[in-house]
N, C-alpha and C positions, 0 to 999 in steps of 0.2 A: 902892782895891784893887788888891795885884796881880794880873796878866795871866798864866798859868798855856799853858802849852805840854804839850796830851795827846794823847799818843798810842794811839789806841783799832785795837784788833787781832784781827778775831774772826775762829775757825776755818771752814774753806771746805767745810766737811760738809753741804752743805743752805744750805736759808735762815737756818734758826734762830738761831744764832748772830751772823749779820747783823742780825736782825730784834731780837733785845731788846738789841743797842747800842744800836739808834736812840733811846729816849729819855735814855741817859745823852748821848749826842751833842749833842740836841735840846739839853736843860738845860743843859749847858757854854756851849752857845754861847747862850743864854738867861743866863747866866750873867758873859759875856761874854772868855769863855778860847779860849783858843786851837787849834784840833784840828786835829788830824794822821791821816790815815785810814793805816792799814800793810793791805793785804786782798790777795786773789786770786780765781780761778775768778769764774764765775755771781754768788755772793753779794757780791763785791767791785764786779762791775760794778753790782747794786742797790743797795749801799751807797754807789756815785759819785751813780747818777740819782736818787736821796735828799735828798744831801748835796752838790749841783754843785758847790757854791763853797767845797767843800776841796781841800786839799793829798793827795793821795792815791801811795803810793807803793806797788810792786809789791813781793808777800812772796812766799819760798818754797810752793809749794801741796804737801799732803802727797799728793794722787794717790791714796788707799786706794779700789779697787774692793770691793765684797759680791759675792761667790760669785752666781751662777744662783737654789742650790738649796741649801748647802751650810748651815751656819749666819753671821750675819753677825760675830760673834765670831770664830768658826777663820778666816775670810778678815783680821779688824786680824790675828789670831798671828799668819799666814803669812805678813802682812805687815808684822810688824815689827820689820827692820830697814828699814824702806823712813821707818815711822814713825820711830825713834831718827834716822837721819838728816838727816829732816824738824827734828827737833828744832835737831841742831847746823846745821842749813844756819841754824835762825833763828838760833841764838848770833850766830855771824858777822856776819851779815845784820844783826844789831842794833848789835853794835859797828861796822863803818863806820860805818850810820847814827848814830851818837851822835857821829863826829868832824863832822859838816855838820850836827846838830841841834843845839841844845840841847833837853832835853824833862825835864819835872819830875815828870809822874805816867805811867807805862806800864800800858797796861786793856787787861788782854791774856784777850779771852776762849776759853781751852780753848786757848790756842798756850806750850805747856809750856817754849819756848826764850826769850818772850821776858819775860824778866827781867833784871838787871843792879845789882852791888853801887852806882852812884852814884845810883841812880835806883828814887824809889818807882814801886816795882811790885807790879801788884796784879795776879789771879789771879779770874777770873771764871768758877764753873762750879757745877752743879747736883749733882754727881757726887762723893761722894767715899769711895763705897765701890765694890765690885765683887760683883756681885749675879745669882746665880743660874745662873753657868754650870756643865759637866753636870760637872766636877775641881774640887774643892775645893782643889789643890794650885795647879792654873793661878790659883784666884780669891783667892788668899794670896801667888800673885806679884804677880800680876797690880795689884793694889793696893798691895804695897811698893812697886811702881814710880809707881805714879801717886804716893805719898807725900813718896818721893823729888825727884820733879820738884817738887812741891810746893814741898817746904820751902826752894825758893830763892827764891821769893817774900816780900815784906814781910807782904803780908795775901791771905787767899780770902774773896773774896765770892760771897754763897753768896744768888742770887734766888727767895729766898724768906721765910715765915718763920721764924719761931722756934717758935713753940707748936706745942700738936697739931693747931691747923687750919690744914693746910699744903697744898703738894701732890707735894712730892718725897718723902715720907715717910722711907724707912730709906737711902733712896741719899744723905740729909743729918743725919740727926736718931737717935739727939745729934752733934755735930758731934764729929771725932775727938778726943783731951786733947794729939797734938802736931801740930797742927796749927793756928794762928792764924785764926781766920774771924769775917766778921761776916756776919747776917744783914742783907740789905739789903732787902727788901721784892720783890714781885713786879714781872718788867719785861716791860710789852708795848708793841709800837709802839702801841698805840690807847690808850694810856696820858689822851688828851685828847679823844677820842672820848667820845660817847654810847651810855650800850649799846641791845643792837640788840633790846631786845623790843618798841619803838614803833613800826616801820617795817610796811608792806606789804608781804609775800609777797606775792615775783615769780615764786620755783621752790622745786617739794616738797625738791630735795636737792640740795647743792652739792657736789661732791668735788673736794676740797685736795689734791693730789698733790706732794708731796714727796721729797727721800735720795738719795741715788745713786742712780749705775744700776748694775748692770740691776733693781736689786727699782724701782729708778722706775717704769722702764717693763713690769715684771710686774704690777705694782698696778691702773697707770693702765690695760691690759688685762684685767683683772678689771674695773674699778668700767665701763667701755666698757659691757660684756659687760652688764650687771647693769642700766646704762641699758637697752638693750633692751628690758629685760623689762618694763618701766613705758611707761607714755605720758603718765606726768607730767611738768613741764618742770622742765629738772637743767642744773646748768653747770656745768662743766668748768675748773678753773684748772693748767696741767698742769705748771707748774714749772719750765719746761723752753721752748727756743726751736726744740728741730729737729723737721724734720717731722711733722704725724700722720700717724702707718700706720695709722689708720684711715677709711671711709667716713666723709660724717657721718650723722649722726644728725639728725630732722625736728625735734627734744624738747629737744635739746643746746646749749646755749650752748658755744662754746668759748675760751676765754682765755691766752693760754702762760703767759705771765706779769705779773702783778700788782704794782702797786705798793701803796704804805697806802692811801690814799683807794679807788681802785680792789676791792684786797680788801676793803676796808668796809663799801660799796655792795653789791657780793654775799652777802659771809655776813647782813647785818642784813637783806637778802632775800628768804634762803633762809632754811627752817621746820629744818631740820636738817641740819648738816655731816659729809659722813665723808672722815677726813682719821688720818691717822699719828698717834700717840701721842708724836710727840717732844715736849719738853720747853714748848721755846720756842710751837707751835703751843696747848697746854692753857693757856702762860699767856694765850696772846692770845682763847681761848673764855670763859677764868671772867671774862675786863675785859672785856667785850661779852657776858656772859649769856646764852651761846649752847648751843643746843642740841646736842650731836655725839655718835655712834658712832665711839671708837676703834679703829683695825686696827692693833696694832702688827705692827712688820718681822718677819718671822718670822728666829728664829735673835737675837735682837736682845735682850738680858735686860733690858738700863738701859727698853726701852719697851714689854717683855711687865709686866712688873712694874712701870709708869705704869699702863697702863692696868686691871691686877687693882688696883690699888690703889685708882686713884679712884674705880671703880667699887663697889666696897666701901663709897667714904666716899659714893656714892651722889650723886656729882659728873656723871659721865658712865658710857654705855655700853661695851659694848666685845665687840668679837669678833675670834678670831684670825682670817690671812688666808685658811685653806685654808676653815673655815667660811663666811665672807661667798662665797668659788666656790661652796660647794657646796649651801648654804640660800638665799641671799641676804640679803637686809637684811635685821639683825631690828626685834622692833616694839620703840622706846624704853622704856626703863624705871628712868626717872629723873626728877625730878634735886630737888636740895636747894641750892638757891641761894644759899650763901655767899658772905655779903661780904668784900672782900680791899680792903686799901690798896697803889693802885698808883702814889701818889705817895711814899709812903717814903722808897726807894731817894735823895730829895734831899737826907738831911740826911745821910746816908752820902756821897753827894759833895759837901757844904762840911765836912763834918772832914780828909776826903783833901785838899784845896784848902787846909784853914788851918791841917794839920801841915805841905802843901810849901813853903807861905810863909812857917811859923815860922823 
């Protein structure tokens, strides 16, 4: 078997894009291939700790920040020039990088500048449609721009199933006719772990805080106030190494950043997870059969859509951040424990590697 060299490069908005790269990287290594990481930010540091044996190169960071009060999508729109500049910086970086490294395949998770005509270039994304913005013309403009970037890739890999039983709903179903797509199955860092329903529960609630600031900090503050209103044992994974901006709470265990094994132990020892409705977190909870309450980031249409869609599928409960703050933790009203295949992606990897080696 020829050994392929694969560049894996996840976006650095939160940890989700990096964490769902975990099974791809792990399987590539198990198959005997060479993996190089292209990373930036906190997610890059997390990935380097998970795979300390791999060579990594620093990538340009998108450095997008959400506003404290306005819609998240509007913050991104106002920083569109920065977004486009980051894509151009990625293209320049890749051109220079390919002069020193021979790469057979690029696996780019939502980094739209990392495609090259001389290298098999694959984009990994769960969002092919822009849903829920306040103005339809902005929807159409952003979707056209998205598809323009996507078309520079040989393929788009969607981490979901193709049929009616899926997790991304209208974000990727049906796939657009003008995009070369492949549904590769769900991706979770816990794909090799046992489901969590067999473990003795140590905590009533596990609060998993994630996403860019200042929204991460705002969510953390709301969760701390909720914890103070209960006497039941709780645990919080803060998603940052910044100093804690609150006084210790006797029945609360604090973890700043959790590696894969630590997160697995925490969530499987917890009765209920409270987290954002980021797609990677959703895949993780489904993989482990975890009960969760999803709290979408305010003004982020993708998360709002996913929380509502998955509640309608009776997979999770959901509540807005505003209602969570005002009304407290809701009563859990689900779950339909559907079974999904978290190993299907291996076939896509084998096919891709076979093509690259032919």
